[in-house]
C-alpha positions in Angstrom: -63.3 -23.8 59.6 -62.5 -22.9 56.0 -64.9 -20.0 56.1 -63.3 -18.8 59.3 -59.8 -19.0 57.8 -60.9 -17.2 54.7 -62.6 -14.5 56.7 -59.5 -14.1 58.8 -57.3 -13.9 55.7 -59.6 -11.2 54.1 -59.5 -9.2 57.4 -55.7 -9.5 57.5 -55.4 -8.4 53.9 -57.6 -5.4 54.5 -55.7 -4.5 57.6 -52.4 -4.8 55.7 -53.7 -2.6 52.8 -55.0 0.0 55.4 -51.5 0.1 56.9 -49.8 0.2 53.5 -51.9 3.0 52.0 -50.4 5.9 54.0 -46.9 4.7 53.1 -47.8 4.5 49.4 -49.2 8.0 49.5 -46.4 9.5 51.6 -44.8 12.6 50.2 -41.2 12.4 49.0 -39.0 15.5 49.0 -35.5 16.3 47.7 -33.5 19.4 48.6 -35.5 22.6 48.1 -39.0 20.9 48.2 -41.5 21.0 51.1 -45.2 21.1 51.7 -45.2 24.8 50.9 -42.3 25.5 48.5 -40.4 24.3 45.5 -37.0 26.0 45.1 -35.5 26.1 41.7 -32.6 28.2 40.3 -31.0 29.6 37.2 -28.1 31.7 36.0 -28.5 34.3 33.2 -26.6 37.3 31.9 -28.3 40.3 33.5 -25.1 42.1 32.6 -22.4 41.8 30.0 -22.4 41.2 26.2 -25.3 38.8 26.2 -27.6 40.7 28.6 -30.4 40.6 25.9 -30.9 37.0 26.9 -32.0 38.0 30.5 -35.5 38.8 29.2 -36.1 35.0 29.2 -35.4 34.7 33.0 -37.4 37.9 33.7 -40.3 36.4 31.8 -40.1 33.0 33.5 -40.0 34.8 36.8 -43.2 36.6 35.9 -44.8 33.4 34.9 -44.0 31.8 38.2 -45.4 34.9 40.0 -48.7 34.3 38.2 -48.7 30.6 39.2 -48.0 31.5 42.8 -50.8 34.0 42.9 -53.1 31.2 41.7 -52.0 29.0 44.6 -48.8 27.5 43.2 -48.4 23.9 42.0 -50.3 21.3 44.1 -50.4 23.9 46.9 -46.6 24.7 46.8 -45.2 28.1 45.8 -42.3 28.2 43.3 -39.3 30.0 44.7 -37.3 30.9 41.5 -33.7 32.1 42.3 -32.2 33.8 39.3 -28.6 34.9 39.5 -26.5 37.1 37.2 -23.4 35.4 35.6 -22.6 38.1 33.1 -22.2 35.3 30.4 -18.8 34.6 32.1 -18.0 30.9 32.7 -16.0 31.5 35.9 -19.0 33.5 37.3 -21.4 30.8 36.2 -19.3 28.2 38.2 -19.5 30.4 41.3 -23.3 31.0 41.0 -24.2 27.4 40.2 -22.3 26.3 43.2 -24.2 28.8 45.3 -27.6 27.6 44.0 -26.8 23.9 44.7 -24.7 24.0 47.9 -26.0 27.1 49.6 -29.6 27.7 48.3 -30.1 24.0 47.9 -32.4 24.2 44.9 -34.4 21.1 43.8 -33.3 21.6 40.2 -31.9 24.1 37.7 -33.9 25.4 34.8 -32.7 27.3 31.7 -29.3 28.5 32.7 -28.2 30.4 29.6 -25.2 30.0 27.4 -23.0 27.3 25.7 -19.6 28.1 27.3 -21.3 28.9 30.6 -23.1 25.5 30.8 -20.0 23.7 29.6 -18.2 25.1 32.6 -20.6 23.5 35.1 -22.1 20.4 33.3 -19.7 17.9 34.9 -20.2 19.3 38.4 -24.0 19.4 38.1 -24.1 15.8 36.9 -21.7 14.7 39.7 -24.1 16.3 42.1 -27.0 14.6 40.4 -29.1 17.8 40.1 -31.6 18.0 37.2 -30.1 20.5 34.7 -33.2 21.2 32.7 -34.2 23.2 29.6 -30.8 24.8 29.4 -30.4 27.8 27.1 -28.1 26.3 24.5 -28.5 24.0 21.5 -25.0 22.6 21.5 -25.0 18.9 20.7 -22.8 18.0 23.6 -25.7 18.5 25.9 -27.8 15.7 24.4 -25.5 13.0 25.9 -27.6 10.8 28.3 -24.7 8.4 28.7 -22.3 11.0 30.1 -24.7 13.8 31.2 -27.9 12.0 32.3 -29.0 14.9 34.4 -28.7 17.5 31.6 -31.4 18.5 29.0 -31.3 21.3 26.5 -34.2 23.5 25.4 -33.1 25.2 22.2 -33.2 23.1 19.0 -29.7 21.9 18.3 -27.4 24.4 16.6 -25.9 21.8 14.2 -29.4 20.7 13.0 -30.4 24.3 12.5 -27.3 25.1 10.6 -28.0 22.2 8.3 -31.5 23.6 7.6 -30.0 26.9 6.4 -27.4 25.1 4.2 -30.1 23.0 2.5 -32.1 26.1 1.9 -29.2 27.9 0.2 -28.5 24.8 -2.0 -32.1 24.7 -3.1 -32.4 28.5 -3.9 -28.9 29.7 -4.7 -26.7 26.7 -5.6 -23.9 29.0 -6.9 -23.8 31.1 -3.7 -20.6 32.6 -2.5 -21.0 32.4 1.3 -19.4 34.6 3.9 -19.7 33.4 7.6 -19.4 35.3 10.9 -19.4 32.9 13.8 -18.9 33.2 17.6 -15.6 31.7 18.6 -17.0 29.0 21.0 -19.0 25.9 21.0 -22.1 27.8 19.8 -20.4 29.0 16.7 -18.6 25.7 16.1 -21.8 23.7 16.3 -23.6 25.9 13.8 -20.7 25.7 11.4 -20.6 21.9 11.9 -24.2 21.5 10.8 -23.9 24.2 8.1 -20.9 22.5 6.4 -22.5 19.1 6.8 -25.6 20.5 5.0 -23.5 21.9 2.1 -21.7 18.5 1.8 -18.9 18.4 -0.7 -19.8 21.9 -2.0 -18.8 23.5 1.3 -15.1 24.1 0.3 -16.1 25.9 -3.0 -19.1 27.8 -1.7 -17.7 29.3 1.5 -15.4 32.1 0.4 -14.6 33.5 3.8 -15.1 32.7 7.5 -14.6 35.2 10.2 -14.8 34.7 14.0 -15.4 37.0 16.9 -15.1 36.7 20.7 -17.9 38.0 23.0 -15.4 40.4 24.6 -14.8 42.1 21.2 -16.1 45.7 21.1 -17.4 45.3 17.4 -17.3 43.0 14.4 -16.9 45.8 11.9 -13.6 44.6 10.5 -14.9 41.1 10.0 -18.0 42.3 8.1 -15.7 44.4 5.8 -13.5 41.4 5.1 -16.6 39.3 4.2 -17.7 41.9 1.7 -14.2 42.2 0.2 -14.2 38.4 -0.3 -17.1 38.8 -2.7 -19.7 36.9 -0.6 -23.4 37.2 -1.8 -24.8 35.2 1.1 -24.0 36.3 4.7 -24.5 33.6 7.4 -24.4 34.9 11.0 -23.9 32.4 13.9 -24.1 35.2 16.3 -25.8 36.3 19.6 -28.1 39.4 19.4 -25.6 42.1 20.2 -23.3 41.0 17.4 -26.1 40.2 15.0 -27.2 43.8 15.4 -23.7 45.1 14.7 -23.1 42.9 11.7 -26.5 43.7 10.1 -25.9 47.4 10.6 -22.3 47.4 9.3 -23.3 45.5 6.2 -26.0 48.1 5.5 -23.7 51.0 6.2 -21.0 49.8 3.8 -23.7 49.2 1.1 -23.3 45.4 1.1 -26.6 43.7 0.5 -26.1 39.9 0.4 -28.8 37.4 1.3 -28.5 37.5 5.1 -29.2 34.6 7.4 -29.1 34.9 11.1 -29.4 32.0 13.5 -32.5 31.8 15.8 -30.6 32.6 19.0 -29.4 35.9 17.5 -32.6 36.9 15.7 -34.6 38.7 18.4 -36.4 41.7 17.0 -35.9 43.6 20.3 -32.3 42.4 20.8 -31.0 42.4 17.3 -33.3 43.7 14.6 -34.4 46.9 16.2 -30.9 48.0 17.3 -29.7 47.3 13.7 -32.5 49.2 12.1 -35.6 47.7 10.5 -34.6 48.9 7.0 -31.1 47.3 7.4 -32.6 44.0 8.5 -35.3 43.7 5.8 -35.2 40.3 4.0 -33.2 38.5 6.7 -33.9 34.8 7.0 -34.0 32.9 10.3 -35.7 29.9 11.8 -38.4 29.7 14.5 -40.1 27.2 16.7 -42.3 29.6 18.7 -45.1 32.0 17.7 -44.1 35.5 17.0 -46.4 38.0 18.9 -46.1 40.5 16.1 -47.5 38.1 13.5 -51.1 39.0 12.7 -52.0 35.4 12.0 -52.0 34.8 15.8 -54.2 37.8 16.5 -57.3 35.6 17.4 -55.3 32.7 18.8 -56.5 32.1 22.3 -53.1 31.2 23.6 -51.6 34.4 22.2 -54.5 36.4 23.6 -53.9 34.9 27.0 -50.1 35.7 26.7 -50.9 39.4 25.9 -53.1 39.7 29.0 -50.3 38.1 31.0 -47.6 40.4 29.6 -49.7 43.5 30.5 -50.2 42.3 34.0 -47.1 40.4 35.0 -44.4 41.2 32.5 -44.5 44.9 31.5 -40.7 45.2 31.8 -40.1 43.1 28.7 -41.0 44.4 25.2 -43.7 42.3 23.5 -41.5 42.1 20.4 -38.7 40.5 22.4 -38.1 36.9 21.3 -37.4 36.0 25.0 -40.8 37.1 26.3 -42.7 34.1 24.7 -39.6 32.0 25.3 -39.7 32.6 29.1 -43.4 32.0 29.1 -43.0 28.6 27.4 -40.2 27.6 29.8 -42.4 28.5 32.8 -45.4 26.6 31.4 -43.3 23.5 30.8 -41.8 23.6 34.3 -45.3 23.9 35.8 -46.6 20.9 33.8 -43.5 18.9 34.8 -44.1 19.6 38.5 -47.7 18.7 38.1 -46.6 15.3 36.7 -44.3 14.8 39.7 -47.2 15.1 42.1 -46.0 14.7 45.7 -42.8 12.9 44.7 -40.5 15.9 44.4 -37.2 14.1 44.5 -34.5 14.9 42.0 -34.7 11.4 40.7 -38.4 11.7 39.9 -38.0 15.2 38.4 -35.5 13.7 35.9 -37.6 10.6 35.3 -40.6 12.8 34.4 -38.4 15.2 32.3 -37.1 12.3 30.2 -40.7 11.2 29.3 -42.2 14.5 28.1 -44.9 14.6 25.4 -46.7 17.9 25.5 -47.9 20.9 23.5 -47.0 24.4 24.7 -49.2 27.4 24.1 -46.7 29.5 22.2 -44.9 26.8 20.1 -45.7 26.8 16.4 -48.4 24.4 15.3 -47.0 20.9 14.7 -44.1 21.4 17.1 -44.3 19.9 20.5 -42.1 18.9 23.5 -41.1 15.3 23.3 -38.3 13.5 25.1 -37.1 9.9 25.7 -34.4 8.6 28.0 -32.1 8.2 25.0 -33.0 11.5 23.3 -33.2 14.4 25.8 -33.9 17.1 23.1 -37.3 18.5 23.9 -37.7 20.5 20.6 -36.5 19.0 17.4 -38.5 21.0 14.8 -38.4 24.5 13.3 -39.8 26.6 10.4 -38.0 29.1 8.3 -39.0 32.8 8.6 -38.2 36.0 6.7 -38.2 39.5 8.2 -40.4 41.8 6.1 -39.4 45.1 7.6 -41.7 44.9 10.6 -42.0 41.3 11.6 -40.9 37.7 10.8 -43.1 35.9 8.3 -43.3 32.1 8.1 -42.5 30.6 4.7 -41.7 26.9 5.2 -43.3 23.8 6.5 -42.2 22.1 9.8 -38.6 21.0 9.3 -37.5 18.2 11.6 -33.9 17.7 12.7 -32.4 14.2 13.3 
């Protein structure tokens, strides 16, 4: 009798497992996901004063085109909807609402801009839509308590600003610093970290601070004011269009301070080339991704693969453009994230996986990797200093971590 009961129990257990297995393996989909498609969206400035940034979305689109030609992710094609917001917060609100309410995307990836993301972050979190790898390093976006669905990509501006301040203190402790900063959260965050890095010397070392709005036609008068103030270090917390103007104007008025331009405004294609290579020689910035123009990556397999991809899928974007490898890295990270999600393509699981990242990307500098936790949603926390030598940026520091 005991043997019979045991046999019956084993049979029932087996039957129960057989019935449970399909349920355990059942696919789970949120809005925008199906057996054949994963719909994701972004906003970027294809027009307006920050249009140089659109090369990132163009490059990410090209990466997803390659993935789709290879069969997609787990058999699903990526439908990447990329809308122009002209770097204008009201337009961003309109376009993000369209992506969520009309297009019904599964998640958002790399919408660009500090003020633009500020305009939509509360709405996106109320809707509980993953707001991933956003194109800003403002510290407000690493706030899991208030914005648990939001995750930045760019290293935080305040941390980067602190890196430059410490460099100045170590190399030119008697510097007279002139600052040009964008009049929004981007500029304020960089200034916050920069002043924090200078510490109690900030008041005596900073001789002039000038601001600009993205609607300003030029920053010529601000640059003249900084020269007049006697600054011998010029710190630019600027986006590419205004970096180019500032660098060029300083050169044209025969002002040659040590120039430092923040990473988001340092693109060779978007800032250095328009300013003129001679005018930009000696500029210092910070980087976290490989520079395609740097000969040290000539034999790097990842860079070789990127060059082949650029020729085939992304010929519209100049290889010297900072946002070409940027968009490629974004695309790579999104694909890896989707692979981790498997057949559970709900918004909740997308966010769960995104808050537990630990991966290398092909075009990040050695020693720098994507790493997140539920309490720290900054994927990239490390950078290295670079100097423009007249044709390319040259690395000259070790990996510098930001807290």
